[in-house]
N, C-alpha and C positions, 0 to 999 in steps of 0.2 A: 490396568482401572479395572473395572468393570460397568457394564451398560454409558460410558462419557460419550456424551453427546457434543462437539463439539462448535456447532451454530447456538447450542444456550452458550455454554461454554464460551462463545464468544459476543454474543446479546448482552448478556451481564458486564462484561470487561471493556467492552464500549466504553461509558465513560469517567475510564480508566485510564485509556491506551497513551491520554496523550504526555499526561505524568511516564510514566512506565518508557513511553519512546524520550523524552527528554533524559532518563537517566539513563539510556544503550546510546547518547546521540552520538559521544565519541565515537565507539564505536562502531557505528553504523555509517559518519562519515572516514572515516577509512575503511571503512571495507564497499562505502560507495569512489573514492579515491583512487583504487585497486580497477574499480572497473570501469573512468574514464578512462582511466592511463592504457586498458587493454581493448577497449570495445571498438571496431572496427568498422562492424555493418551497424551506419545507425539512421537504420528507416523507421525501424518498427521496435515495440520494444514490448512486453507484458510481465505484470508480476502473480502472480496467484498466492493468494496469503497477506495481496496490500493492505488488507485495514484500514486509515482513516488513507488513504493514499497519498498524503504529504509524501512519504520522504520518495517514492517511484515520480511523483510530479517534478519532484527538482531535482531530482537526474533528469528525466530525460528532457527536463528544461537545459539543465549541463549542456546531453549531452547534442541535444537538438535535437533531438529525433519529431521525426511525422510526424506515428503512429503510437500512439499510449493507448493500451489493452489492459485493465483490473481486475484482478479476478476475486470473489473472495465470498465465502457464503454466508460472513452476516449481514442478515438485515440494518443491524444495529451500526458497523462498522459503514453500510454505506451511505446512511444520515448520516454520520459524521463526514462522512469525502462532500457528500454533498452542502453541507450548508457548507464547507468550505468551499467549493468549488462549483460555483453556480447552476454554471456551464455547459457542466457533466450528463450525460449518458449514459444511465447502470443500465442493462438488459437483467432480468430476472432468469438466473439463468439456475432454480429451486426447480 
């Protein structure tokens, strides 16, 4: 792909992300169950490319993680996250 800009792509994709996540829910849940089964250190968790943060937040809650770090390059994905999790803090890493 010539001149692909991931930030621009995911900013445009953000309004449709929830629909995509719902379509992939069975797959994601299977992966999450494997993570839950095999994770031993539950102090902290980082999700690179966290999108709206819903999946990572749910997984962290299940694992009883005390520190959760979400990283995504798309400001529109950040907005989705903040609309769902009002008490979150997102650092601007751009």
